[in-house]
Backbone bond lengths (Angstrom), bond angles and torsions (degrees), N, CA, C in turn:
res aa  C-N    CA-C-N  psi(-1)  N-CA   C-N-CA  omega(-1)  CA-C   N-CA-C  phi
1 M - - - 1.454 - - 1.526 109.10 -
2 N 1.303 115.06 138.30 1.463 121.19 179.92 1.533 109.89 -84.88
3 I 1.322 116.46 119.86 1.461 122.26 178.32 1.533 107.92 -92.88
4 D 1.336 116.46 123.03 1.460 120.51 -179.27 1.528 112.41 -86.62
5 L 1.337 116.70 -29.79 1.460 120.77 -179.04 1.513 109.26 -151.07
6 E 1.329 116.49 136.98 1.465 121.54 176.40 1.519 108.71 -115.45
7 L 1.326 115.46 133.45 1.458 122.36 -177.10 1.521 108.71 -121.53
8 D 1.328 117.33 122.37 1.458 122.07 -179.93 1.532 109.42 -100.20
9 T 1.332 116.36 107.36 1.465 120.73 178.50 1.527 110.46 -112.97
10 R 1.327 116.83 20.08 1.471 120.07 179.69 1.525 109.76 -60.42
11 G 1.330 115.09 136.82 1.459 121.03 -179.54 1.518 112.89 91.63
12 L 1.329 117.73 -10.93 1.466 121.25 179.09 1.522 110.01 -98.11
13 N 1.323 115.89 142.50 1.458 120.85 179.01 1.516 110.90 -104.73
14 C 1.327 114.82 163.54 1.458 123.04 177.89 1.528 109.54 -50.70
15 P 1.304 118.31 135.49 1.470 129.27 8.95 1.521 113.77 -100.31
16 L 1.327 118.48 10.64 1.468 120.75 -173.36 1.533 115.06 -58.60
17 P 1.349 121.01 -42.77 1.476 118.35 178.06 1.529 112.53 -59.05
18 I 1.323 117.11 -40.52 1.469 120.86 179.35 1.530 110.46 -67.09
19 L 1.332 116.86 -44.54 1.466 120.20 -178.89 1.523 111.43 -62.46
20 K 1.326 116.96 -41.59 1.466 120.55 179.14 1.530 110.98 -67.98
21 A 1.336 116.79 -38.15 1.463 120.18 177.50 1.528 110.56 -66.27
22 K 1.321 116.94 -40.71 1.464 121.05 179.18 1.520 110.70 -60.43
23 K 1.334 116.10 -43.52 1.470 121.16 179.25 1.539 110.57 -64.93
24 A 1.330 116.33 -42.88 1.465 120.34 179.97 1.526 110.68 -63.81
25 L 1.329 117.16 -44.93 1.467 120.87 -179.67 1.528 111.90 -63.00
26 A 1.326 116.68 -34.45 1.469 120.80 179.80 1.528 111.57 -61.74
27 G 1.325 117.13 -27.90 1.457 121.16 179.91 1.513 114.16 -93.49
28 M 1.321 116.80 5.58 1.463 121.01 -177.73 1.527 110.78 -105.81
29 A 1.316 115.92 156.90 1.460 121.72 177.70 1.529 110.04 -83.66
30 S 1.314 116.26 156.57 1.457 122.30 177.55 1.533 110.10 -55.52
31 G 1.332 115.79 133.36 1.459 120.98 178.81 1.516 114.18 91.84
32 Q 1.339 117.82 -12.83 1.456 119.62 178.84 1.528 109.75 -74.09
33 V 1.340 115.89 157.26 1.463 121.93 -173.07 1.527 110.83 -115.67
34 L 1.334 114.70 132.91 1.464 123.31 179.24 1.517 109.18 -113.86
35 K 1.326 115.72 132.40 1.467 122.10 174.90 1.518 107.14 -109.70
36 V 1.338 116.67 125.75 1.460 121.41 -179.89 1.526 108.91 -117.74
37 L 1.333 115.49 126.58 1.461 121.85 175.18 1.518 107.97 -100.92
38 S 1.329 116.97 131.58 1.458 121.05 -178.16 1.522 110.56 -143.46
39 T 1.327 116.48 152.94 1.463 121.44 173.28 1.525 110.83 -112.22
40 D 1.319 116.91 0.11 1.467 122.26 179.77 1.524 109.32 -77.07
41 T 1.338 117.39 117.97 1.466 120.94 -177.32 1.532 112.00 -62.44
42 G 1.308 117.62 -28.35 1.456 121.19 178.79 1.512 113.40 -76.43
43 S 1.320 117.31 -8.25 1.464 120.22 -175.90 1.524 112.40 -65.98
44 V 1.320 118.25 -27.48 1.469 120.64 179.44 1.530 109.12 -61.73
45 R 1.304 115.87 -50.21 1.473 121.42 178.02 1.531 110.74 -66.25
46 D 1.333 115.89 -43.07 1.467 120.97 -177.11 1.524 112.65 -62.20
47 F 1.331 117.68 -43.74 1.463 119.98 -178.46 1.526 111.81 -71.06
48 A 1.338 117.53 -32.01 1.460 120.20 175.79 1.531 109.87 -63.77
49 A 1.321 116.45 -44.63 1.468 121.41 179.28 1.530 110.41 -67.44
50 F 1.325 117.03 -40.88 1.463 122.18 179.76 1.529 110.71 -59.79
51 A 1.323 116.72 -46.45 1.468 121.05 -179.19 1.533 110.24 -62.72
52 K 1.316 116.45 -42.94 1.464 120.28 -179.71 1.529 111.08 -63.45
53 Q 1.324 117.03 -40.81 1.460 121.63 -177.87 1.522 112.93 -72.10
54 T 1.326 117.40 -35.77 1.463 121.15 -173.65 1.521 114.37 -95.32
55 G 1.331 117.32 -16.44 1.462 120.10 -178.08 1.517 113.76 85.40
56 N 1.345 117.10 0.80 1.460 120.04 174.25 1.527 107.39 -76.78
57 E 1.327 116.53 147.48 1.465 120.56 -177.27 1.523 111.03 -86.05
58 L 1.338 116.41 126.66 1.457 121.92 173.25 1.525 105.89 -87.85
59 V 1.324 115.93 99.20 1.461 121.75 -174.27 1.519 110.74 -70.52
60 S 1.351 117.11 -45.24 1.464 120.06 179.44 1.525 111.08 -161.61
61 Q 1.323 113.99 159.10 1.459 122.20 173.08 1.521 106.09 -137.68
62 T 1.327 116.09 125.07 1.458 120.85 178.81 1.526 109.34 -134.02
63 T 1.322 114.85 165.16 1.462 121.26 177.66 1.519 108.31 -123.67
64 E 1.330 115.53 130.55 1.470 121.37 174.83 1.520 106.94 -128.19
65 G 1.325 116.92 104.14 1.462 120.45 -175.78 1.520 109.27 65.09
66 S 1.329 116.94 -122.55 1.469 120.85 179.10 1.527 111.77 -96.91
67 D 1.333 116.67 5.21 1.470 121.09 -179.58 1.529 111.55 -96.90
68 F 1.311 115.29 135.64 1.456 122.48 173.10 1.527 106.48 -104.97
69 I 1.323 116.44 127.36 1.457 121.50 -175.58 1.524 108.87 -113.95
70 H 1.318 114.87 122.14 1.459 122.15 -177.72 1.529 108.01 -116.36
71 I 1.320 116.29 129.60 1.455 122.36 177.91 1.529 107.61 -114.18
72 L 1.333 115.55 120.05 1.465 121.42 -178.69 1.521 110.04 -121.66
73 K 1.323 115.66 142.21 1.462 121.34 175.08 1.515 108.24 -110.11
74 R 1.322 115.66 128.00 1.472 122.43 -177.98 1.521 109.68 -65.72
75 R 1.319 116.43 132.90 1.475 120.70 179.80 1.504 111.00 -71.22
């Protein structure tokens, strides 16, 4: 998958990863893909809810070590 923008929010706690992702997505074109790196354990739940509320597609969520990786596609 082609990642158009990567956002590093490691070390930030809720709600900052969501707020930064929302701002990044607002500047992206429809269909573009955002990768968000986070260390906040609540981010898995938060990004699922965020995608449902905003209509952006949550393509995948994975964990690598202490990092949670969220892939979102702009609606």
